[in-house]
C-alpha positions as CSV (number, residue, x, y, z in Angstrom):
1,K,-15.0,14.8,14.2
2,Q,-12.2,13.5,12.0
3,W,-9.1,12.0,13.5
4,Y,-5.8,11.2,12.0
5,Q,-3.5,8.4,13.0
6,R,0.2,8.0,12.1
7,R,1.1,4.8,10.1
8,V,2.9,2.5,12.4
9,A,4.6,-0.8,11.8
10,I,2.9,-3.9,13.2
11,T,6.2,-5.2,14.7
12,A,8.8,-2.9,16.0
13,G,12.5,-3.4,15.5
14,L,12.4,-5.3,12.2
15,Q,15.6,-5.4,10.3
16,D,16.0,-4.0,6.8
17,I,14.7,-6.9,4.7
18,V,16.6,-5.9,1.6
19,S,20.1,-5.6,3.1
20,D,19.8,-8.2,5.9
21,H,17.8,-11.1,4.5
22,T,19.1,-13.7,2.0
23,G,16.8,-14.2,-1.0
24,T,15.4,-10.7,-1.0
25,F,16.7,-8.1,-3.5
26,Y,15.7,-5.3,-5.9
27,N,15.0,-6.5,-9.4
28,D,16.3,-3.5,-11.4
29,A,17.5,0.1,-11.1
30,Y,14.8,2.5,-10.0
31,L,14.1,4.4,-13.2
32,I,11.8,7.1,-11.9
33,D,13.1,10.7,-12.2
34,D,12.5,13.6,-9.8
35,I,10.3,15.7,-12.1
36,D,7.0,16.2,-10.3
37,V,6.1,19.7,-11.4
38,E,4.5,20.2,-14.8
39,D,6.8,22.4,-16.9
40,D,6.7,21.7,-20.6
41,E,10.3,22.9,-21.2
42,T,11.8,20.8,-18.4
43,L,9.9,17.7,-19.4
44,T,10.6,18.0,-23.1
45,S,14.3,18.6,-22.5
46,S,14.4,15.5,-20.3
47,G,13.0,13.3,-23.1
48,W,9.3,13.4,-22.3
49,S,6.6,13.8,-25.0
50,K,3.1,14.9,-24.3
51,E,0.5,12.2,-25.3
52,I,-2.8,13.7,-23.9
53,A,-3.7,17.2,-22.8
54,Q,-7.1,17.5,-21.1
55,E,-8.4,19.7,-18.3
56,K,-8.3,16.9,-15.7
57,Y,-5.3,15.0,-17.0
58,R,-2.0,15.5,-18.9
59,I,-0.2,12.3,-19.8
60,W,3.5,12.3,-20.9
61,K,5.6,9.4,-22.2
62,K,9.3,8.6,-22.3
63,N,10.9,5.5,-23.9
64,I,14.0,4.0,-22.4
65,P,15.2,1.5,-25.1
66,E,18.1,0.2,-23.2
67,E,15.8,-0.9,-20.4
68,S,13.0,-2.0,-22.8
69,V,10.5,0.0,-20.8
70,T,8.2,3.0,-21.4
71,L,7.7,5.5,-18.6
72,Y,4.4,7.4,-18.2
73,K,3.9,10.6,-16.2
74,I,0.4,11.8,-15.4
75,F,-0.5,15.2,-13.9
76,G,-3.9,16.1,-12.6
77,Q,-5.8,17.8,-9.8
78,F,-9.0,17.4,-7.7
79,D,-10.6,20.2,-5.7
80,T,-13.1,17.9,-4.0
81,V,-10.7,15.8,-1.9
82,S,-7.7,16.6,0.4
83,A,-4.2,15.3,-0.1
84,V,-4.6,13.1,3.0
85,E,-7.8,11.6,1.6
86,F,-6.2,10.9,-1.8
87,Y,-3.2,9.3,-0.1
88,N,-5.4,7.0,2.0
89,A,-7.2,5.8,-1.1
90,Q,-3.9,4.7,-2.5
91,V,-2.6,2.8,0.5
92,N,-5.8,1.4,2.1
93,D,-5.2,-2.0,0.5
94,Q,-8.2,-3.7,2.2
95,Y,-10.6,-1.1,0.9
96,R,-9.0,-1.0,-2.6
97,S,-9.8,-4.7,-2.9
98,T,-13.5,-3.8,-2.8
99,W,-13.6,-1.0,-5.3
100,D,-10.8,-2.0,-7.7
101,K,-12.3,-5.0,-9.6
102,S,-8.9,-5.8,-11.2
103,V,-7.5,-6.8,-7.8
104,S,-7.2,-10.5,-7.1
105,S,-5.1,-10.1,-4.0
106,L,-3.5,-7.1,-2.3
107,Y,-1.8,-7.2,1.1
108,V,1.3,-6.3,3.1
109,V,3.8,-9.1,3.3
110,D,6.3,-7.5,5.7
111,N,6.6,-4.2,7.5
112,I,10.2,-2.9,7.4
113,T,9.8,0.5,9.2
114,N,7.0,2.9,10.0
115,N,7.0,4.2,6.4
116,R,8.2,1.1,4.4
117,E,6.6,-2.2,3.7
118,I,6.7,-5.1,1.2
119,V,3.4,-5.5,-0.7
120,Y,2.0,-8.4,-2.7
121,W,-0.4,-7.5,-5.5
122,A,-2.1,-9.9,-7.9
123,T,-4.2,-8.3,-10.7
124,K,-6.5,-9.6,-13.4
125,F,-5.7,-9.0,-17.1
126,P,-8.2,-9.1,-19.9
127,F,-8.3,-12.2,-22.1
128,P,-6.1,-13.5,-23.8
129,L,-3.4,-12.1,-21.5
130,Q,-2.5,-14.1,-18.4
131,D,-3.0,-12.5,-15.0
132,R,0.0,-10.7,-13.4
133,D,1.3,-10.4,-9.9
134,Y,3.8,-8.0,-8.3
135,V,6.0,-8.0,-5.2
136,F,7.2,-4.5,-4.4
137,E,8.6,-2.3,-1.7
138,R,6.4,0.7,-0.9
139,S,7.6,3.8,1.0
140,H,5.7,6.9,2.3
141,L,7.0,10.4,2.9
142,L,5.3,13.4,4.4
143,D,6.9,16.8,3.9
144,E,5.1,19.1,6.3
145,N,7.0,22.1,5.0
146,T,5.7,21.8,1.5
147,S,2.4,20.0,2.3
148,T,3.4,17.2,0.1
149,I,2.9,13.4,0.4
150,E,4.9,10.9,-1.6
151,I,4.4,7.2,-2.2
152,A,7.2,5.4,-4.0
153,S,7.1,1.7,-5.1
154,R,9.8,-0.5,-6.5
155,S,9.7,-4.1,-7.6
156,I,11.5,-6.6,-5.5
157,T,12.1,-10.3,-5.2
158,H,11.1,-11.5,-1.7
159,K,12.0,-15.0,-0.3
160,S,8.5,-15.6,1.0
161,K,6.7,-14.8,-2.3
162,P,8.0,-17.2,-5.0
163,E,6.5,-17.1,-8.5
164,L,3.3,-19.0,-9.1
165,P,2.2,-20.8,-12.3
166,K,-1.1,-19.0,-12.3
167,F,0.5,-15.5,-12.7
168,V,3.2,-13.9,-14.8
169,R,5.4,-12.2,-12.2
170,V,6.2,-8.5,-13.2
171,C,9.8,-8.1,-12.2
172,K,10.4,-4.6,-13.6
173,Y,8.0,-2.1,-12.0
174,G,8.4,1.3,-10.4
175,S,6.1,4.2,-9.5
176,K,6.1,7.4,-7.6
177,L,3.0,9.4,-6.7
178,V,3.6,13.0,-5.4
179,I,0.5,14.5,-3.9
180,R,0.7,18.3,-3.3
181,A,-1.9,20.1,-1.3
182,D,-3.2,23.4,-2.6
183,K,-3.1,24.9,1.0
184,D,-3.1,22.3,3.7
185,I,-3.0,18.5,3.5
186,Y,-6.3,18.2,5.4
187,Q,-8.2,20.8,3.3
188,K,-9.9,20.1,0.0
189,G,-7.9,20.8,-3.1
190,M,-4.8,18.9,-4.3
191,S,-2.7,18.1,-7.4
192,Y,-0.7,15.1,-8.2
193,C,2.1,13.7,-10.4
194,L,2.1,9.9,-11.0
195,T,5.2,8.5,-12.7
196,Y,5.4,4.8,-13.4
197,Y,6.8,2.0,-15.6
198,D,5.5,-1.5,-15.9
199,D,7.1,-4.4,-17.8
200,F,4.2,-6.8,-18.6
201,G,6.7,-9.7,-19.0
202,M,5.9,-10.4,-22.6
203,P,6.2,-8.5,-26.0
204,I,3.3,-6.0,-26.3
205,P,3.2,-3.4,-29.1
206,N,3.9,0.1,-28.0
207,Q,0.6,1.3,-29.4
208,V,-1.2,-1.2,-27.2
209,K,0.7,0.0,-24.1
210,D,-0.1,3.6,-25.0
211,R,-3.8,2.9,-25.4
212,L,-3.9,1.1,-22.1
213,A,-2.1,3.9,-20.3
214,N,-4.1,6.7,-22.0
215,T,-7.4,5.1,-21.0
216,K,-7.0,2.9,-18.0
217,I,-4.9,5.2,-15.9
218,P,-7.3,8.2,-16.0
219,E,-10.1,5.8,-15.4
220,F,-8.3,4.3,-12.4
221,L,-7.5,7.8,-11.0
222,D,-11.2,8.7,-11.1
223,K,-11.9,5.6,-9.0
224,V,-9.2,6.6,-6.6
225,H,-10.9,10.0,-6.3
226,D,-14.2,8.4,-5.5
227,A,-12.5,6.1,-3.0
228,A,-10.9,9.2,-1.4
229,V,-14.3,10.8,-1.1
230,F,-15.7,7.8,0.8
231,L,-12.7,7.4,3.1
232,G,-12.9,11.1,3.9
233,S,-16.5,10.6,4.9
234,T,-15.5,8.0,7.5
235,G,-13.4,10.5,9.4
236,K,-10.6,7.9,10.0
237,L,-7.5,8.6,8.0
238,Y,-3.8,7.8,8.3
239,V,-1.0,10.2,7.9
240,P,2.6,9.0,7.0
241,Y,5.5,9.9,9.3
242,P,8.1,12.3,7.8
243,A,10.9,10.1,6.5
244,S,13.4,9.7,3.7
245,P,11.7,8.7,0.4
246,L,12.6,5.5,-1.4
247,S,13.2,7.6,-4.6
248,Q,16.4,9.0,-3.0
249,R,17.9,5.5,-2.7
250,K,18.9,4.3,-6.1
């Protein structure tokens, strides 16, 4: 029998790290928009252009020259996993370290509230690129009325995680994953919208970025699906508390 457990902070009563701790701050404005339903007219009028249209994935792109970043938005669906299973595959950092071979290190640095934490993530890049690492705030939102789960991440400078010579610190990073159940978050069948931007910390031609996004992201999401299938088979899954999403705090 499956059981579901609410995500809870390890230590209760922690202060808001960002506002109350010296040496911890957001690196940039959160550039993610609120479009999470695939409507061609809405996306096109908002500056998005379609890059790939396949049955499983649709990838859109938007350039923001003044910020020197490119945003990508991926729409897709799976009928073999539930929204809760897909969510767990995204936030079970310990298990991800086993199936995602690009991960060097991935763990929670600090818990802020039940639905917010600071995460450290070091990832391997192909030669000749230097490996990258990230420090970001991750928040979780469950909307029970719409059977939707949201995960939002935003790069941050944290006093306990200084830059290391071995890695290029990615200081401009943001993402939002909206997982929408077809019927119920515990039943098979869900769709998603993933929006993200990622400044590699060095000049990389746009065509190279596009090729990486158009190939690596669908490949990664297939692996997330497989991880979700496995986690669902364990019968032990976490469900986020309903809370205000990070994306509403600019």
